[in-house]
C-alpha positions as CSV (number, residue, x, y, z in Angstrom):
1,X,86.5,111.2,78.9
2,X,85.8,114.5,79.2
3,X,88.8,114.6,82.0
4,X,91.0,113.2,79.3
5,X,90.1,115.8,76.2
6,X,90.7,118.7,79.1
7,X,94.1,117.4,79.9
8,X,94.8,117.1,76.3
9,X,93.7,120.5,75.1
10,X,95.7,122.2,78.1
11,X,98.4,120.1,76.9
12,X,98.1,121.8,73.4
13,X,97.7,125.0,74.5
14,X,101.1,124.7,76.9
15,X,102.8,123.1,73.6
16,X,101.1,126.2,71.4
17,X,102.6,128.9,74.3
18,X,106.0,127.4,74.5
19,X,107.2,127.0,70.8
20,X,107.2,130.7,69.8
21,X,110.2,131.2,72.8
22,X,111.2,128.1,72.0
23,X,111.9,128.5,68.6
24,X,113.4,132.3,69.2
25,X,115.8,130.5,71.6
26,X,116.8,128.0,69.3
27,X,117.4,130.5,66.0
28,X,119.0,133.3,68.2
29,X,121.0,131.2,70.4
30,X,121.3,127.6,69.9
31,X,122.2,128.1,66.0
32,X,124.7,131.3,66.6
33,X,126.6,128.8,69.0
34,X,127.0,126.0,66.5
35,X,128.0,128.2,63.9
36,X,130.5,130.2,65.8
37,X,131.7,126.3,66.9
38,X,132.1,125.5,63.6
39,X,134.0,128.6,62.8
40,X,136.4,128.0,65.7
41,X,138.0,125.4,63.6
42,X,138.3,127.2,60.4
43,X,140.5,130.0,59.0
44,X,138.0,132.8,58.3
45,X,138.7,136.5,57.8
46,X,135.3,137.5,56.6
47,X,136.3,138.5,52.9
48,X,136.9,135.3,52.1
49,X,135.3,131.7,52.0
50,X,136.1,130.0,55.6
51,X,139.0,127.2,55.1
52,X,139.0,124.2,57.3
53,X,142.0,124.8,59.8
54,X,141.3,121.9,62.4
55,X,142.5,122.2,65.9
56,X,145.3,124.9,64.5
57,X,143.2,127.8,66.3
58,X,143.2,125.9,69.6
59,X,146.8,125.3,69.2
60,X,147.5,128.7,68.7
61,X,145.9,129.7,71.7
62,X,148.1,127.6,73.7
63,X,150.8,129.7,72.7
64,X,149.2,133.0,72.8
65,X,150.9,135.1,75.5
66,X,148.7,138.0,75.5
67,X,145.6,135.6,75.8
68,X,147.4,134.5,79.1
69,X,147.8,138.1,80.2
70,X,144.3,138.5,79.7
71,X,143.4,135.5,81.6
72,X,145.4,137.2,84.6
73,X,144.1,140.4,84.2
74,X,140.6,138.7,84.6
75,X,141.3,136.6,87.8
76,X,142.9,139.7,89.4
77,X,139.5,141.9,88.6
78,X,137.5,139.0,89.8
79,X,139.8,138.6,93.3
80,X,138.8,142.3,93.8
81,X,135.5,142.5,92.4
82,X,133.5,139.3,93.7
83,X,134.2,139.6,97.3
84,X,133.6,143.6,97.5
85,X,130.4,143.1,95.3
86,X,129.3,140.3,97.8
87,X,130.1,142.6,101.1
88,X,128.7,145.9,99.6
89,X,125.5,144.6,98.2
90,X,124.8,142.6,101.4
91,X,125.7,145.5,103.5
92,X,123.3,147.8,101.8
93,X,120.8,145.2,101.5
94,X,120.8,145.1,105.6
95,X,120.7,148.3,106.0
96,X,117.5,149.0,103.5
97,X,115.9,146.0,105.2
98,X,113.5,148.1,107.3
99,X,110.2,149.6,107.3
100,X,111.2,153.0,108.0
101,X,109.7,155.8,105.3
102,X,111.0,156.6,102.4
103,X,113.3,153.0,101.9
104,X,111.4,152.1,98.9
105,X,112.9,156.0,97.8
106,X,116.4,154.6,98.8
107,X,115.9,151.5,97.0
108,X,114.9,152.8,93.7
109,X,118.1,155.4,93.7
110,X,120.5,152.5,94.7
111,X,119.2,150.7,91.6
112,X,119.1,153.5,89.0
113,X,123.0,152.5,88.3
114,X,121.8,149.3,86.9
115,X,119.6,150.7,84.2
116,X,122.6,153.3,83.2
117,X,124.0,152.4,80.1
118,X,127.4,151.0,80.7
119,X,129.3,152.7,77.9
120,X,127.4,156.3,79.0
121,X,128.3,155.6,82.9
122,X,131.9,154.4,81.8
123,X,132.2,157.8,80.2
124,X,131.4,159.9,82.9
125,X,133.5,158.1,85.2
126,X,136.5,158.6,83.1
127,X,136.2,162.0,83.6
128,X,135.5,161.8,87.1
129,X,138.8,160.2,87.5
130,X,140.9,162.0,85.4
131,X,144.3,162.9,86.8
132,X,144.2,166.9,85.8
133,X,140.7,167.8,86.2
134,X,138.7,165.2,87.6
135,X,136.4,166.0,90.7
136,X,137.6,163.0,92.8
137,X,141.2,163.8,92.5
138,X,140.0,167.3,93.6
139,X,138.3,166.5,96.8
140,X,141.2,164.1,97.6
141,X,143.4,167.2,97.1
142,X,141.1,169.5,99.4
143,X,142.1,166.9,102.1
144,X,145.9,167.1,101.4
145,X,145.5,163.8,99.5
146,X,147.5,163.8,96.3
147,X,145.1,161.8,93.6
148,X,146.9,159.1,91.5
149,X,146.7,158.8,87.5
150,X,143.6,156.6,88.0
151,X,143.0,154.9,84.6
152,X,146.8,156.4,83.2
153,X,148.8,154.1,85.5
154,X,149.1,150.3,85.7
155,X,148.9,150.2,89.5
156,X,145.6,151.8,89.5
157,X,143.6,151.1,86.1
158,X,142.1,147.9,87.2
159,X,141.0,149.4,90.4
160,X,139.3,151.7,88.8
161,X,137.2,149.5,86.5
162,X,136.3,147.6,90.0
163,X,135.1,150.9,91.3
164,X,132.7,151.6,88.2
165,X,131.6,148.2,87.8
166,X,130.7,147.6,91.6
167,X,128.9,151.6,91.3
168,X,127.0,150.0,88.4
169,X,125.8,146.5,89.7
170,X,125.5,146.8,93.4
171,X,121.8,147.7,93.2
172,X,120.8,144.5,91.4
173,X,122.6,142.1,93.8
174,X,121.0,144.2,96.5
175,X,117.7,143.5,95.7
176,X,118.9,139.6,95.6
177,X,119.5,140.1,99.1
178,X,116.8,142.0,100.0
179,X,114.8,139.1,98.8
180,X,116.8,136.9,100.8
181,X,116.1,138.9,103.9
182,X,112.5,139.3,103.7
183,X,112.3,135.7,103.7
184,X,114.1,134.4,107.0
185,X,111.2,134.1,109.3
186,X,111.0,137.0,112.0
187,X,110.6,134.3,114.9
188,X,114.7,133.2,114.7
189,X,115.5,136.5,115.6
190,X,113.0,136.9,118.3
191,X,114.4,133.7,119.8
192,X,118.1,134.9,119.6
193,X,117.2,138.5,121.4
194,X,115.1,136.4,124.1
195,X,118.6,134.7,124.2
196,X,120.3,137.8,124.7
197,X,122.2,137.5,121.2
198,X,123.0,141.4,120.0
199,X,123.4,142.3,116.3
200,X,126.3,140.8,115.3
201,X,125.3,137.5,116.9
202,X,122.3,137.4,114.8
203,X,123.7,138.6,111.6
204,X,126.6,135.3,112.0
205,X,124.1,133.0,112.9
206,X,121.2,133.7,111.5
207,X,121.1,136.0,108.8
208,X,124.4,135.1,107.2
209,X,123.5,131.0,107.3
210,X,120.4,131.5,105.9
211,X,121.5,133.5,102.9
212,X,123.8,130.8,101.6
213,X,121.6,129.8,98.9
214,X,121.4,133.6,97.8
215,X,125.1,134.4,98.4
216,X,125.6,131.3,95.5
217,X,123.4,132.8,93.2
218,X,125.1,136.3,93.9
219,X,128.5,135.2,93.2
220,X,128.0,132.6,90.5
221,X,126.3,135.7,88.7
222,X,129.1,138.1,89.5
223,X,131.8,135.7,88.5
224,X,129.9,135.1,85.1
225,X,129.7,139.0,84.5
226,X,133.1,139.7,85.6
227,X,134.7,137.0,82.9
228,X,132.9,139.0,80.6
229,X,134.0,142.4,81.4
230,X,134.1,144.5,78.1
231,X,132.7,148.0,78.1
232,X,134.5,149.7,81.1
233,X,137.9,148.2,79.9
234,X,136.9,149.4,76.1
235,X,135.8,152.8,77.1
236,X,137.8,153.6,79.9
237,X,141.5,152.1,79.5
238,X,141.3,150.5,76.1
239,X,143.2,147.6,77.4
240,X,146.0,149.5,78.7
241,X,148.4,150.9,79.8
242,X,150.4,147.9,78.9
243,X,147.7,145.7,78.6
244,X,147.3,145.8,82.2
245,X,143.3,146.0,81.8
246,X,143.4,143.8,78.7
247,X,140.3,141.4,79.2
248,X,139.5,138.1,77.2
249,X,136.5,139.5,75.6
250,X,138.2,142.9,74.6
251,X,140.9,140.6,73.0
252,X,138.2,138.7,71.4
253,X,136.5,141.6,69.8
254,X,140.3,143.0,68.7
255,X,141.0,139.6,67.1
256,X,137.5,139.2,65.4
257,X,136.8,142.9,64.5
258,X,139.8,144.6,63.9
259,X,142.1,141.7,62.4
260,X,139.4,140.0,61.0
261,X,140.4,136.4,62.3
262,X,137.0,135.2,62.9
263,X,138.2,131.6,63.4
264,X,140.9,132.7,65.9
265,X,138.2,134.5,67.8
266,X,136.0,131.9,67.7
267,X,138.1,129.2,69.3
268,X,139.3,132.1,71.8
269,X,135.5,132.5,72.7
270,X,134.7,128.7,73.2
271,X,137.9,128.5,75.4
272,X,136.7,131.4,77.5
273,X,133.4,129.6,78.0
274,X,134.8,126.4,79.1
275,X,136.6,128.2,81.6
276,X,133.8,130.1,82.6
277,X,131.8,126.8,83.1
278,X,134.8,125.4,85.0
279,X,134.8,128.4,87.4
280,X,131.2,128.0,88.1
281,X,131.2,124.3,88.5
282,X,134.5,125.0,91.2
283,X,132.2,127.7,92.8
284,X,129.1,125.4,93.4
285,X,131.3,122.4,94.7
286,X,133.2,124.7,97.2
287,X,129.5,126.7,98.7
288,X,128.1,123.0,98.8
289,X,130.8,121.9,100.8
290,X,130.6,125.0,103.0
291,X,126.8,123.5,103.7
292,X,128.0,120.5,104.7
């Protein structure tokens, strides 16, 4: 009887503890999402009440050449950003996964960009990459290399954004890889060393296979973050030149807040959501097939 009462009290305490976060989640996440989904089937300009439009916004989206341009741009961005993020964060984590003095300080230094405001970081990097007086081109010129018009040319504008987002995001993925590295049993490396395996062989046959789950997690987060790119494109290039850095989220912002076409912007947002879900599922399927 006492155990039964105790379990009931624990269950009630658990419910009371979990209720406030669940209420907040429903109020600030679920209900706005449902409301936005409803708006995607309406014509709404903020100034007048919404009117039912059915699938008109989604049909319009199929013929929107600019939206498909943003998808092409973001896929190009993902092709550069995601592999570079995985490689750079993993190599940095391997380099910092030691017990040498001041390793904690170096980890902190590399993590600092993560907590920096994206808008502030993009503003500083825009100045640094300025083709006329930016320090990056000044340094390249000192060594005899002519610096390009980083954010002013359609050939290098997206590359500039990739460099900035890499600089700002590498620290968080470095910590994730560090956690994965520190969970690999040390006796595996000891056995490999006894068998005559070098560092590269140990990395290829022990480290990398042991980090498959971690890599899947990093890849998924990087892909989701890449498809939501906005701050850097907004501050550094305004989507230009020639829409070469216009992203889906940027277009959603322009459609909703500058053109006041909230219904169409909601349809764009839910289409992007479905694309992100599809890409995430494909990524997980590919990684699972590699493990088997």
